[in-house]
Steps between C-alpha positions, in 0.01 A plus 500: 500500500238223503247504237132535584342175606307339217263327740346838600314711257484863574145650459412858426664758748203526715495759784785738541731489813291745708176330408642159570627609846149643569334178405743300726409737799125450440534118497725508809242724682224237427724240682603697795159688559317184529758300671272309742202484252533219248186564319576864462861426377371267232216753393727805475822365376612497148843423346658836408536582137868560443708628211823659567579379854801448725426391853838630639434850364107517514428325837809461708657842450194702598463256793855548607441874513180473695647253747842672539678380811258226572673156481471306181748216618561389852740230624677385820704800570404751232249640258474700182234779441296541189693813413834325540386193291388734222845678501700171506297372208584813301867446573487132389285596194764744379786250558320231301430742217864600496608136487288432193163368631253607233115494496399146422831342600458190711658506841536198736471602863635235738495642851389380855283718719744791514378862526647593168272269315205746521700799361639287214151379402354842508799629299465224242126562450567880472771458217288254311704177564337155500584325823553118550489446871705190619549352833833466643428134562529444126790281428774585253411234249155652455640844403588430128134389432365815674751729332419357155126474520479824684715686241675660784736802424581609867543316832458654862596275790680487822867448544449160642312388190746631228680177483204326349535724185865394451553379139169666377499798274287720285392737779616791714562423874405704803549377861408652837863551594838423349483146305811534329602566132223535256242592764374858570455582868134633488504658838823687461394608146151610599642715785667717237174566316243780565202412713287769335197420295563250217243524227359154432488340150142549349414121504172383372271298716546189273870517485678219685611552850561169684593163377444218769625145469235275654602254788483200270344246729410269204688631196760732374433858650291712271595854434201727609493854355331783684464854373512849634140474604438128571701501818525877608126557448383144517606474852210733598307165540793385724464812710134435542587174662780612718318803617809701548472864607754795516710460818459118529824299556461197265713185514462257208720195563585429132830469331597742228505349156148377529172669393352502850789733607394759241132459598528556884841647549515754226207610291217482772666660787689769303185599312331619832783612723546200728842406633645176381714270736839409348657170626745279342564275794452122471147435618468403885156504638597635846717777339216588262267550799754710685539732200122509451480671839815713505426649142155579583366282226114571437439270205664153443473304171651153497475162308338206666840337570611801707150512689533141578845565668385824670212306671744266669621794708325657796326777272306649793833664604575681159170672410672845498309756285381245247149568369500328153603144420481351150635182319572408142720282287324163564148452653498554881376220710207580737694361805762768462238791487338354818821502698584858408149611564535356865838652556477840347118559457577547121364312208745426230352610171584264217550613145572347169689597175782390276820633351298545182247719677454735805271386786188363357319370799528595869338562836480876513522712817170529705334201349415171671757217423357170452705200612698354210398765246751714312244768469320662205597646173689820541421840332573484128476116465198292371535132561339196360531139616537287198447131518640217293225537261583870429194626673476737805389351834549512864825308495760503231826665378528853631490702172514886422272643250706656228230728352564758640854388579609575873789754513700270744524220264839446339580600132603147424794262520810671342639310213214236490213648294339167458462447872396858548225457214388175679437659830383843402331452164158373618223620721683411821838494655529167700696502810562133530328494844174330584277691752134466610266785584239519768163666486639851598776493243776401732766292331674186648821338365468141388842452328703527189342344201790258480519439871130396552460116459259217512489211759232238433331737272477772767668838438762589757612837600868487636445840661202377703698217624813701581298743691367228719847344559666813632235522762682193659723649777810327374462587120669821383454448127332257270461415131254252357533328173356191341680167574411210243258235636393174327128554561439852573729634213669728762478578878608822664848489644627776723857613513549646859732740655494500891513763737827539699541237766265262350637145417410363152416130508247228515318627812465853364391369161224296662388791705478731180301236301264448793464876526421546135265184505283640782450832304457387139259284299634172389536622135727790614697315747887540501619139481883545480745751677864549441730716721719709271612851422289652226677594181447864412581756242729781592189705555392267770213316306456127541621307190207272488623354170791350678279352770256355250795334321638360822164367607431334170812288539373342807846478655436484876766620719532451883286798581215418273194344652168362352178454682534111429801506723273550802263212429133567603581843646588635143149416381612396154188321422292802454 
């Protein structure tokens, strides 16, 4: 059995189980009763005081009894009700207990979007296990580090992924099917267990529950620790942003293994009685829109990369029953919002959060959405914009006030007390993202603190330039980084991915540079472009560190063009 994590100190017991559950319900009511009233939500909501608390027992079980035969999961060709999901979770929980999974044990869960994922997560929470979600895209050579740093005692994966664990030891093995010697068939074993009520382990709200490896865009992935309260109850802020209600059919296009999957595919919908769309198919924009209609999806959440692919399809043919559209993962460009608005009459509501937190900022239902804004602070979060001088202002690093500490904030970085103290030991938790605030409190993304750069002593926001570039009809994606310049220190260089059918080359580069020149001041002008695939993490985030390193080498390829290449038309003298 794993020892209690030394990074988390356990406070006094706090409310008992019944009172904790009542406190959670009161906080949930403040969110759902004022779904369309931002001011009322902010005024009435307070993080619930929790002591003994287990989300699987205290929230999901009574909800499953209330929802009964209503669908909890839906997929192309099938569905699973809330009652069935609860019974399956009981079977799996008993099997894991019989196999030696103890409260506090670390369990690596490497699954794609298969229906069994939800029952396994509920079972693990119920029996007090600590879950390390992992994407099936994770290569085998990364597993030894994950298993070692994550102190993994048990692994659950699919038969197709079992070979990645060959030669590794120190953990029990479960697969969704027959994976051969040494592996327990979880599905066959669970079928032999009782589906009747399984009493959950009396976990404390501050006990570890989830360990997430960050996507590691600039460094070795950190190991983020969340507790029995920071994600299960912390996602009340995420629910405020999503606006889900009982009976909704919610599709969050996000891969298991990443925090956003827990946000929008697990805790938020399964706290209110919404149905979750299950889909493990390789993403295809046309197929996604067809399923959107056939499954009766009412709420769609997708990252900007997906939205940018969807708007290249004839959206007006695929509205279906959709009434709610949200985006998160990276900032959403205004052009995408405008296209969806024209086609569906719906405004995509952007939101913001991190693996280390739940949703912090968002455009909530019923509120006006301002172009380019990621919204306002969500219930439970108080933010400050901290400038380079350490003072609050109208632009600066988005920071969370730690006194009082928001419930949706991580416990710390597992195994790294120094880093945990550095980010959590002061008055604020800094997100690393620079934003600005308008006179009405709406926040606008500027860029990562390490992505914003200077050109001729002007501060450049890559996001602003990227948002403009994708308005060009032949640009699908863009990433802007500094490129060295002998006089200006650096100039903005854009790496461009074109839409299908566009021909990268000199003519298109000239057109893109002119397009940007006509819409930007001279100090912000994009002066270099290169057509290239964008390097991304396995979670889909752009690896800007790679692009900055490439741009710094000034190694021009056949598909890189500078404004000087076009003589007077480039306007290089300004």
